[in-house]
C-alpha positions as CSV (number, residue, x, y, z in Angstrom):
1,M,-20.5,-12.4,24.2
2,Y,-20.1,-12.0,20.5
3,R,-20.0,-14.8,17.9
4,S,-19.6,-14.1,14.5
5,G,-20.4,-16.7,11.8
6,N,-16.7,-18.5,11.4
7,G,-16.4,-18.5,15.1
8,R,-13.9,-15.3,15.2
9,S,-14.4,-12.5,17.5
10,P,-14.3,-8.8,15.8
11,H,-11.1,-7.8,17.7
12,S,-9.4,-10.9,16.0
13,I,-10.0,-9.5,12.5
14,N,-9.5,-6.0,13.4
15,C,-6.0,-7.2,14.5
16,K,-5.1,-9.0,11.5
17,I,-6.3,-5.8,8.9
18,Q,-3.9,-3.8,11.1
19,N,-1.2,-6.0,10.1
20,M,-1.8,-6.0,6.5
21,A,0.5,-3.9,4.4
22,K,-1.1,-0.7,2.7
23,T,-0.3,0.2,-0.9
24,V,-0.6,3.6,-2.5
25,E,0.0,4.5,-6.3
26,K,3.0,6.7,-6.9
27,G,4.5,7.9,-10.2
28,R,8.3,6.9,-11.3
29,S,10.7,8.8,-13.6
30,A,11.9,5.4,-15.9
31,E,15.0,8.0,-16.3
32,T,16.0,9.3,-13.0
33,G,14.4,6.7,-10.7
34,K,12.6,9.5,-8.7
35,F,9.4,9.8,-7.6
36,V,7.1,12.2,-9.2
37,S,3.1,13.3,-9.2
38,I,0.6,11.2,-10.4
39,E,-0.8,13.9,-13.0
40,Y,2.7,14.5,-14.4
41,A,3.3,10.1,-14.8
42,Q,-0.1,10.1,-16.8
43,K,1.0,13.2,-18.9
44,H,4.2,11.7,-19.8
45,P,3.7,7.8,-20.5
46,S,6.9,7.0,-22.3
47,T,9.0,8.7,-19.4
48,T,7.7,7.6,-16.7
49,V,5.7,4.6,-14.7
50,V,2.7,4.5,-12.5
51,E,3.2,1.9,-9.6
52,K,2.5,0.5,-6.3
53,V,4.3,1.2,-3.3
54,K,3.9,-0.4,0.2
55,V,3.7,2.5,2.9
56,G,3.2,2.3,6.3
57,P,5.6,1.1,9.3
58,T,7.7,-1.6,8.4
59,K,7.9,-4.7,10.8
60,R,9.8,-4.9,14.1
61,R,13.1,-6.3,14.0
62,K,14.9,-8.7,16.7
């Protein structure tokens, strides 16, 4: 039996990591609101913004 310092098994720790939301950086046009590439957003800072967007599966709804 595996015991870690905090009394949790490695399996329970992995389950918590899977439930966390993953975020990625995406570029967005400030004028139209459409997504653009990160490279384009960095070249045009006055008209674009780079923001973190949640990705992955959504929570199951009842």
